[in-house]
C-alpha positions as CSV (number, residue, x, y, z in Angstrom):
1,X,51.5,97.9,92.0
2,X,52.2,101.7,92.1
3,X,55.9,102.1,91.2
4,X,56.0,105.8,91.9
5,X,58.5,105.6,94.9
6,X,61.4,104.0,93.8
7,X,64.3,102.8,96.4
8,X,67.0,103.6,93.5
9,X,65.7,107.2,93.1
10,X,65.3,108.0,96.5
11,X,68.8,106.4,97.3
12,X,71.0,107.9,94.0
13,X,69.3,111.3,95.2
14,X,70.3,110.9,99.4
15,X,73.8,109.4,98.4
16,X,74.7,112.4,96.2
17,X,73.7,114.8,98.3
18,X,75.9,113.2,101.4
19,X,79.0,113.1,98.9
20,X,78.6,116.5,97.7
21,X,78.8,118.1,101.3
22,X,81.3,115.6,101.9
23,X,83.5,116.8,99.3
24,X,82.7,120.4,99.5
25,X,85.1,120.1,102.8
26,X,88.4,119.7,100.7
27,X,86.8,122.3,98.5
28,X,85.2,125.2,100.3
29,X,88.7,125.8,102.5
30,X,91.0,125.8,99.1
31,X,87.9,128.3,97.4
32,X,88.1,130.4,100.7
33,X,91.7,130.8,100.6
34,X,92.0,131.8,97.2
35,X,89.0,134.6,97.4
36,X,91.0,136.2,100.3
37,X,94.2,135.7,99.1
38,X,93.2,136.8,95.4
39,X,91.3,139.9,96.9
40,X,92.8,140.9,100.1
41,X,96.7,139.8,99.9
42,X,97.1,140.8,95.6
43,X,98.2,139.3,92.5
44,X,101.7,138.0,94.2
45,X,100.2,136.3,96.9
46,X,97.6,134.7,94.7
47,X,100.7,133.2,92.3
48,X,102.3,131.7,95.1
49,X,99.0,130.0,96.1
50,X,99.0,129.0,92.8
51,X,102.5,127.7,93.0
52,X,101.4,125.4,95.6
53,X,98.7,123.4,94.0
54,X,100.1,120.4,93.0
55,X,101.9,120.1,96.5
56,X,98.6,120.3,97.8
57,X,97.3,117.9,95.1
58,X,100.5,115.4,95.6
59,X,99.8,114.9,99.2
60,X,96.2,114.5,99.1
61,X,96.9,111.2,96.9
62,X,97.7,108.9,99.4
63,X,95.2,109.4,101.5
64,X,92.6,109.6,99.1
65,X,93.7,106.0,97.8
66,X,93.7,104.6,101.2
67,X,90.1,106.1,101.4
68,X,88.9,104.6,98.8
69,X,90.2,101.1,98.8
70,X,89.3,100.9,102.4
71,X,85.8,102.1,101.8
72,X,85.3,99.1,99.1
73,X,86.6,96.7,101.4
74,X,84.8,97.7,104.1
75,X,82.0,97.2,102.4
76,X,82.4,94.1,101.1
77,X,83.5,92.6,104.7
78,X,80.3,94.1,106.5
79,X,78.5,92.7,103.5
80,X,79.9,89.1,104.8
81,X,79.1,89.9,108.6
82,X,83.0,90.4,109.1
83,X,82.7,93.5,111.3
84,X,86.4,92.6,113.3
85,X,88.0,92.5,109.4
86,X,86.5,95.6,108.6
87,X,87.7,97.4,111.9
88,X,91.1,96.0,110.8
89,X,91.1,97.2,107.2
90,X,89.7,100.7,108.8
91,X,92.8,100.6,110.9
92,X,95.1,99.8,108.9
93,X,94.2,102.7,106.3
94,X,94.4,105.3,109.1
95,X,97.4,104.7,110.8
96,X,99.4,104.5,107.1
97,X,97.7,107.7,106.4
98,X,98.7,109.1,109.2
99,X,102.1,107.7,108.9
100,X,102.3,109.8,105.9
101,X,101.5,112.7,106.5
102,X,104.3,113.0,109.2
103,X,106.9,112.0,106.5
104,X,105.4,115.1,104.7
105,X,105.5,117.4,107.4
106,X,109.1,116.1,108.1
107,X,109.8,116.4,104.2
108,X,108.4,119.8,103.8
109,X,110.2,121.4,106.5
110,X,113.3,119.9,105.7
111,X,113.3,120.9,102.2
112,X,111.2,123.7,101.3
113,X,114.2,125.4,98.6
114,X,113.9,122.0,96.7
115,X,110.1,121.5,97.0
116,X,109.8,125.3,95.7
117,X,111.8,124.5,92.7
118,X,110.1,121.1,92.3
119,X,106.8,123.8,92.2
120,X,108.4,126.4,89.3
121,X,108.3,128.8,92.4
122,X,112.4,129.8,91.5
123,X,114.6,132.2,93.3
124,X,114.3,134.4,90.4
125,X,110.4,135.2,91.5
126,X,111.5,136.9,94.7
127,X,108.3,137.5,97.3
128,X,106.3,135.0,95.3
129,X,108.7,132.3,96.0
130,X,108.8,133.2,99.9
131,X,105.2,133.1,100.0
132,X,104.6,129.9,98.6
133,X,107.4,128.0,101.3
134,X,105.6,129.8,104.0
135,X,102.1,128.4,102.9
136,X,102.6,124.7,101.9
137,X,104.9,124.6,105.0
138,X,101.8,126.3,107.1
139,X,99.6,123.7,105.2
140,X,101.9,120.7,105.6
141,X,100.9,120.9,109.4
142,X,97.2,120.1,108.8
143,X,97.7,117.4,106.8
144,X,97.4,114.8,109.7
145,X,93.8,115.8,109.9
146,X,93.3,116.2,106.2
147,X,93.9,112.5,105.9
148,X,91.5,111.8,108.8
149,X,88.8,113.7,107.4
150,X,89.7,112.0,104.2
151,X,89.1,108.5,105.5
152,X,86.5,109.0,108.0
153,X,84.1,110.9,106.3
154,X,83.3,107.6,104.2
155,X,83.2,105.6,107.5
156,X,80.2,107.8,108.5
157,X,78.3,107.0,105.5
158,X,78.8,102.8,106.1
159,X,78.3,103.5,109.7
160,X,75.0,105.2,109.5
161,X,76.1,108.5,110.6
162,X,75.5,110.4,107.4
163,X,74.4,113.8,109.4
164,X,78.2,114.0,111.2
165,X,80.2,114.5,107.9
166,X,78.0,117.0,106.8
167,X,78.3,119.3,109.8
168,X,81.9,118.7,109.6
169,X,81.8,120.3,106.6
170,X,79.9,123.1,108.0
171,X,82.4,123.7,111.4
172,X,85.4,123.1,108.5
173,X,83.6,126.1,106.3
174,X,83.2,128.5,109.3
175,X,86.5,127.9,111.1
176,X,88.7,128.6,108.2
177,X,86.5,132.0,107.3
178,X,87.1,133.1,110.5
179,X,90.8,132.0,110.6
180,X,91.2,133.8,107.5
181,X,89.9,136.9,108.3
182,X,91.5,136.9,111.9
183,X,95.0,136.6,109.8
184,X,93.8,139.2,108.1
185,X,92.5,142.0,110.2
186,X,94.7,141.0,113.5
187,X,98.1,139.4,112.3
188,X,98.6,141.5,109.2
189,X,97.9,139.1,106.3
190,X,100.8,136.7,105.6
191,X,100.2,133.9,103.3
192,X,101.7,131.7,106.6
193,X,98.6,132.7,108.7
194,X,96.1,132.1,106.1
195,X,97.8,128.1,106.0
196,X,97.8,128.0,109.5
197,X,93.7,128.7,109.4
198,X,93.2,126.3,107.2
199,X,95.2,123.7,109.1
200,X,93.0,124.2,112.2
201,X,90.3,124.1,110.8
202,X,90.6,120.8,109.6
203,X,91.9,119.7,112.8
204,X,88.3,121.1,114.3
205,X,86.7,118.9,111.7
206,X,88.5,115.7,111.9
207,X,87.9,116.0,115.8
208,X,84.1,116.1,115.5
209,X,84.2,112.9,113.1
210,X,86.7,111.2,115.4
211,X,83.7,112.2,118.3
212,X,81.5,109.5,116.8
213,X,83.8,106.7,117.5
214,X,82.7,107.5,121.0
215,X,79.0,106.5,120.8
216,X,77.6,103.3,122.0
217,X,76.1,102.4,118.5
218,X,79.5,102.7,116.8
219,X,80.8,99.5,115.0
220,X,83.7,100.9,114.0
221,X,86.5,101.4,116.3
222,X,90.4,101.7,115.8
223,X,91.4,98.1,116.6
224,X,95.3,97.2,115.9
225,X,94.8,93.7,117.0
226,X,93.1,93.4,113.5
227,X,95.2,94.9,111.5
228,X,96.5,92.4,108.1
229,X,99.4,94.3,106.5
230,X,98.3,92.4,103.3
231,X,95.1,94.4,103.1
232,X,97.4,97.0,102.1
233,X,98.1,95.9,98.4
234,X,94.3,95.2,98.0
235,X,93.6,98.6,99.1
236,X,96.3,100.0,96.7
237,X,95.3,98.3,93.6
238,X,91.5,99.5,94.7
239,X,92.8,103.0,94.9
240,X,95.3,102.9,91.9
241,X,92.9,104.8,89.4
242,X,92.4,107.5,91.9
243,X,95.9,108.1,92.6
244,X,96.7,108.0,89.0
245,X,94.4,110.4,88.4
246,X,95.6,112.9,91.1
247,X,99.3,112.4,90.0
248,X,97.8,113.9,86.5
249,X,96.1,116.4,87.9
250,X,98.8,117.6,89.6
251,X,101.0,117.0,86.4
252,X,98.3,119.2,84.5
253,X,98.3,122.1,87.0
254,X,102.3,122.3,87.0
255,X,102.2,122.5,83.3
256,X,99.4,125.0,82.8
257,X,101.6,127.4,85.7
258,X,104.9,126.9,83.6
259,X,102.7,127.7,80.4
260,X,100.9,130.7,82.5
261,X,104.1,132.3,83.2
262,X,105.6,132.2,80.0
263,X,102.5,134.2,78.3
264,X,101.3,135.9,81.5
265,X,103.8,136.2,83.9
266,X,103.1,136.9,87.4
267,X,99.6,137.8,86.3
268,X,98.8,134.7,84.4
269,X,99.9,132.1,87.3
270,X,97.8,134.0,89.6
271,X,94.8,133.7,86.7
272,X,95.5,129.9,86.5
273,X,95.7,129.5,90.3
274,X,92.2,131.2,90.5
275,X,90.8,129.1,87.5
276,X,92.2,125.8,89.7
277,X,90.1,127.2,92.9
278,X,87.0,127.6,91.2
279,X,87.4,124.4,89.2
280,X,88.0,122.4,92.2
281,X,84.7,123.6,93.7
282,X,82.7,123.5,90.4
283,X,83.9,120.0,90.0
284,X,82.3,118.6,93.1
285,X,79.2,118.7,91.5
286,X,80.1,115.7,88.3
287,X,82.2,114.2,91.1
288,X,79.6,113.8,93.5
289,X,76.8,112.9,91.1
290,X,79.1,110.2,89.5
291,X,80.3,109.0,93.0
292,X,77.0,108.3,93.7
293,X,76.8,105.9,90.9
294,X,79.6,104.4,91.4
295,X,78.6,103.5,94.9
296,X,75.4,101.9,94.0
297,X,76.1,100.5,90.8
298,X,78.5,98.5,92.6
299,X,76.0,97.1,94.7
300,X,73.6,96.4,91.8
301,X,76.8,94.8,89.8
302,X,76.9,92.3,92.7
303,X,73.6,91.0,92.1
304,X,73.8,91.3,87.9
305,X,70.7,93.4,88.3
306,X,70.5,94.9,85.2
307,X,67.6,96.6,85.0
308,X,68.1,98.5,88.3
309,X,71.5,99.6,87.1
310,X,69.6,100.9,83.6
311,X,67.3,102.5,86.1
312,X,70.3,104.1,87.8
313,X,72.1,105.2,85.0
314,X,68.7,107.1,83.5
315,X,68.8,108.9,86.6
316,X,72.5,109.9,86.7
317,X,71.9,110.8,83.2
318,X,69.1,113.2,84.2
319,X,70.4,114.5,87.1
320,X,73.7,115.3,85.2
321,X,71.9,117.2,82.6
322,X,69.6,119.3,85.1
323,X,72.6,120.2,87.3
324,X,75.3,120.9,84.7
325,X,73.2,122.9,82.4
326,X,72.1,125.0,85.4
327,X,75.3,125.4,87.0
328,X,76.7,126.5,83.5
329,X,73.9,128.9,83.0
330,X,74.9,130.3,86.6
331,X,79.0,130.5,85.5
332,X,78.0,132.6,82.6
333,X,75.6,135.2,83.8
334,X,78.1,135.2,86.9
335,X,81.5,135.6,85.4
336,X,82.5,138.9,86.3
337,X,81.1,139.2,89.5
338,X,83.0,135.5,90.4
339,X,86.6,137.2,89.0
340,X,85.7,140.3,90.8
341,X,85.4,138.4,94.2
342,X,88.9,137.0,93.8
343,X,90.7,139.8,92.2
344,X,91.8,143.1,93.7
345,X,90.3,146.1,92.2
346,X,93.9,147.5,90.6
347,X,94.5,144.7,88.4
348,X,91.7,144.3,85.8
349,X,94.2,142.2,83.5
350,X,94.0,139.3,86.4
351,X,90.0,140.1,86.2
352,X,89.5,139.8,82.5
353,X,91.7,136.3,82.5
354,X,89.5,135.1,85.6
355,X,86.2,136.5,84.1
356,X,87.3,134.5,80.7
357,X,88.2,131.2,82.4
358,X,85.0,130.6,84.1
359,X,83.1,131.0,80.9
360,X,85.1,128.1,79.3
361,X,84.7,125.9,82.6
362,X,80.9,126.3,82.1
363,X,81.3,125.2,78.2
364,X,83.5,122.4,79.7
365,X,80.7,121.3,82.5
366,X,78.2,118.9,80.6
367,X,81.1,117.1,78.6
368,X,83.1,116.1,81.7
369,X,80.1,115.3,83.4
370,X,79.1,112.2,81.3
371,X,82.6,111.3,80.9
372,X,83.5,111.6,84.6
373,X,80.1,109.5,85.1
374,X,81.5,106.6,82.6
375,X,85.1,106.3,84.0
376,X,83.8,106.0,87.6
377,X,81.4,103.1,86.6
378,X,84.3,101.6,84.4
379,X,86.0,101.7,88.1
380,X,83.1,99.6,90.0
381,X,83.4,97.4,87.5
382,X,86.7,96.2,88.1
383,X,88.2,97.7,84.9
384,X,91.0,99.1,86.7
385,X,93.4,99.3,83.6
386,X,91.2,101.0,81.7
387,X,90.3,103.5,84.0
388,X,93.9,104.4,84.9
389,X,94.8,105.2,81.1
390,X,91.4,107.4,81.2
391,X,92.7,109.0,84.1
392,X,96.1,109.9,82.5
393,X,94.5,110.9,79.1
394,X,91.8,113.1,80.8
395,X,94.5,115.3,82.9
396,X,97.5,115.1,80.4
397,X,97.2,113.6,76.7
398,X,94.3,115.3,76.0
399,X,95.0,118.6,77.7
400,X,98.8,119.3,76.6
401,X,98.1,119.0,72.8
402,X,95.5,121.6,72.6
403,X,97.0,124.1,75.1
404,X,100.5,123.9,73.5
405,X,98.6,124.3,70.2
406,X,96.7,127.5,71.2
407,X,98.7,129.6,73.5
408,X,100.7,131.2,70.7
409,X,98.0,132.5,69.1
410,X,95.6,133.3,71.8
411,X,97.7,133.6,75.0
412,X,95.9,132.6,78.1
413,X,92.7,132.4,76.6
414,X,94.4,129.3,74.5
415,X,94.6,127.7,78.0
416,X,90.9,128.1,78.8
417,X,90.3,127.0,75.6
418,X,92.6,124.0,75.4
419,X,91.2,123.0,78.8
420,X,87.7,123.0,76.9
421,X,88.5,121.1,73.6
422,X,90.1,118.1,75.8
423,X,87.2,117.7,77.8
424,X,84.6,117.7,74.5
425,X,88.0,115.6,73.0
426,X,87.9,112.8,75.7
427,X,84.1,112.5,76.1
428,X,84.2,112.0,71.9
429,X,87.2,109.4,72.6
430,X,85.0,107.6,75.2
431,X,82.2,107.0,72.3
432,X,84.4,106.2,69.7
433,X,86.0,103.1,71.7
434,X,82.3,102.2,72.3
435,X,81.5,102.0,68.7
436,X,84.8,100.4,68.1
437,X,83.9,97.9,70.8
438,X,80.8,96.6,69.2
439,X,81.7,97.5,66.0
440,X,78.6,99.9,65.3
441,X,77.1,103.3,66.2
442,X,75.0,103.5,69.3
443,X,73.8,106.0,71.8
444,X,72.2,103.6,73.7
445,X,73.2,104.5,77.6
446,X,73.4,100.6,78.6
447,X,75.5,100.0,75.4
448,X,78.3,102.5,76.8
449,X,78.5,101.0,80.0
450,X,80.2,98.1,78.1
451,X,78.8,95.0,80.6
452,X,80.1,91.8,79.9
453,X,78.1,89.6,77.6
454,X,76.8,87.1,79.6
455,X,76.2,89.9,82.5
456,X,72.0,89.3,83.7
457,X,72.2,86.2,81.6
458,X,68.8,85.2,80.5
459,X,70.0,81.6,81.1
460,X,69.3,82.7,84.7
461,X,65.7,83.7,84.7
462,X,64.7,86.7,87.2
463,X,61.8,88.9,88.4
464,X,61.5,92.2,90.1
465,X,58.9,94.1,91.7
466,X,58.4,97.4,94.1
467,X,55.8,97.2,96.6
468,X,55.1,100.6,97.7
469,X,51.8,100.3,99.9
470,X,50.0,97.9,102.7
471,X,48.1,96.0,100.7
472,X,50.3,95.4,97.8
473,X,51.6,92.3,99.6
474,X,48.5,90.5,98.9
475,X,49.4,89.2,95.2
476,X,53.1,88.9,95.6
477,X,53.0,85.6,96.8
478,X,50.8,84.7,94.0
479,X,52.9,86.5,91.2
480,X,56.1,84.7,92.7
481,X,54.4,81.4,92.5
482,X,53.3,81.6,88.7
483,X,56.8,82.6,87.8
484,X,58.4,79.8,89.5
485,X,55.8,77.5,88.0
486,X,56.4,78.8,84.2
487,X,60.3,78.0,84.5
488,X,59.4,74.1,86.3
489,X,60.5,74.9,89.6
490,X,59.1,71.5,92.2
491,X,55.9,72.5,93.9
492,X,58.1,72.3,97.4
493,X,60.5,75.2,96.5
494,X,57.8,77.0,94.7
495,X,55.8,76.9,97.8
496,X,58.7,77.6,100.1
497,X,59.4,80.6,97.9
498,X,56.2,82.1,98.1
499,X,55.8,81.8,101.9
500,X,58.9,83.2,102.5
501,X,58.4,86.4,100.3
502,X,54.9,86.4,102.2
503,X,56.3,86.6,105.5
504,X,59.3,88.8,105.2
505,X,57.3,91.4,103.2
506,X,54.6,91.1,105.8
507,X,57.2,91.9,108.8
508,X,58.5,94.7,107.0
509,X,55.0,96.2,106.2
510,X,54.1,95.6,109.5
511,X,57.0,97.2,111.4
512,X,58.5,99.2,108.5
513,X,55.5,100.9,107.6
514,X,54.4,102.2,110.4
515,X,56.1,105.4,110.8
516,X,54.1,107.9,108.9
517,X,56.6,107.9,106.1
518,X,56.5,106.4,102.1
519,X,58.6,103.7,101.8
520,X,59.3,101.1,99.2
521,X,60.0,97.2,99.1
522,X,62.2,95.6,96.2
523,X,61.9,92.3,95.4
524,X,64.2,90.1,93.4
525,X,63.3,86.4,92.5
526,X,66.5,85.0,90.9
527,X,66.9,81.1,89.5
528,X,70.1,79.8,89.2
529,X,69.6,76.1,88.3
530,X,67.9,74.0,91.0
531,X,68.7,77.1,93.2
532,X,66.1,80.2,93.8
533,X,67.2,83.3,95.2
534,X,65.4,86.1,96.8
535,X,66.4,89.5,97.2
536,X,64.3,91.7,99.8
537,X,65.3,95.3,99.9
538,X,63.7,97.9,101.8
539,X,64.4,101.5,102.9
540,X,62.5,101.2,106.2
541,X,64.3,101.2,109.8
542,X,66.9,98.4,110.4
543,X,65.6,94.8,110.2
544,X,67.5,91.5,110.6
545,X,65.2,88.6,110.5
546,X,68.2,86.3,110.8
547,X,69.3,88.2,114.2
548,X,65.4,88.2,115.3
549,X,65.4,84.3,114.8
550,X,68.8,83.3,116.8
551,X,67.5,85.8,119.9
552,X,64.1,84.0,120.1
553,X,64.5,80.5,119.1
554,X,64.9,79.5,122.9
555,X,62.0,81.4,123.4
556,X,58.2,81.2,123.3
557,X,57.5,79.1,120.3
558,X,54.4,81.3,119.7
559,X,56.0,84.4,118.8
560,X,57.7,85.3,115.9
561,X,56.3,82.3,114.1
562,X,56.5,84.0,110.3
563,X,60.7,84.4,110.8
564,X,60.9,80.7,112.4
565,X,59.1,79.3,109.4
566,X,61.6,81.5,107.1
567,X,64.4,80.4,108.7
568,X,63.6,76.6,108.8
569,X,62.8,76.5,105.1
570,X,66.2,78.5,103.7
571,X,69.0,76.9,102.6
572,X,71.5,80.4,103.8
573,X,70.0,83.6,105.2
574,X,72.1,86.8,104.8
575,X,71.5,90.5,105.8
576,X,73.5,93.6,106.0
577,X,72.1,97.6,106.3
578,X,73.9,99.1,104.4
579,X,73.7,102.8,102.7
580,X,70.7,102.8,105.3
581,X,68.8,100.1,103.5
582,X,68.1,96.5,104.6
583,X,69.1,94.2,102.3
584,X,67.9,90.2,103.0
585,X,68.7,87.6,100.7
586,X,67.4,84.4,101.5
587,X,68.3,81.3,99.0
588,X,66.3,78.1,98.8
């Protein structure tokens, strides 16, 4: 059999691209604002923008918690065929997020001075404080749309409309650029106007995503009748690591602003704001790589498919090394150009600070990529306590000591170097933790995952195959038969299993491989006691043998004989199309 084309490889690549583009929806708007503010409005405005960073991160915590919990719970229910329950979870998450957004808008306009004080923009800062208030109030008006984009983007992936999320990113970016330029050249360039431009761009992107639900083929609908408040607890539990991570990131931003103000004044705060702005864009690469691995590994963990998980990890590591080193090289080479894009010509001090910070981001990237990958994998495994500790340690416990130690000697460079050392130390802490767990020194990628000892237990024999070409199916039933006979499975069940595999694979090859594209079929045979489980996965057009059997059950008995035969022999058949892959589970 030819294994050149592998579903896991292709799925990881396509998922990474979609996640990257979706995450850019938030990062691009932030970066565009940062470049225009720093380059056209000056240092004071950039410092004001920097003071609003914790506010932006805080208001993003709640929709992101709900989005993560919603995505996982909806996936589980879709896998069970419970579409109404999935719609109820989606409706609950959206209603809760929009209600919280309205609440934050109200609080922002009632208590602007108090919020400014909490952010560190005190009255003594004069115009910086005033501009910070203008921006976060204008930004707050877009919170409902920001929440909608956060929740609707993963739904596009689950509901088979990935291109719409990418188009929404394009709309968001173009509208934000146009809005900022209109504000600068036609309305005098105020922080209020910059904030309104971001708000409008999010509403346009959210509106485009909402159009998906008017499609006749859309599975997801806003369905208040199916809302179950009890699901909110599960969503919050699943999303808790994300909440703690974002909360810790907010604390980190406030801490760095405070240190920068003490060692670099307003210029230092502006430099930290630009640093955070650039970092928000760069971190989309390791985060999207990690999220892609997380969502795919979640499926594989459920199947206890250790072989596929190992392959997935190797692919993720390869992509991380290539992308991290390439991105780091570009950042180091273009550090001055990047700093110049943010910094007005009359402030060389800020330019030098920013160029220095970009290089330290580059040095940190490879360490950050590996640690994020492990952190997201542990979350997929349900190790919420461990991930919560890691999230807080990564953003606070490792950063604060290094920055406090280094800044008295190196001033602003101490902040950037402290950030770099914290990422290195965090990865080393994970490695030492793995060594402590196994009581030995190991660099085996599988060991780093800390899978349970009984995971993919050899007590439950299994076999994996991949089909790439039409003529591959000729020997599959024989391979399955030999495997089952080797493990003393009865002749009856062995025959049933080999016939099921042959019929299903034949149907996939006949109806799915005729579009001129390259496809693969992954076949897994698992023995648990007296039960045989067949998992057949392909990347062809959607195909549901169980539904076909039901549809044609009372029709001409001479049609669809293969599907009828499988349905008769199987004890249970389950089908779900997840991430554009057909997944068929047959129990015999």
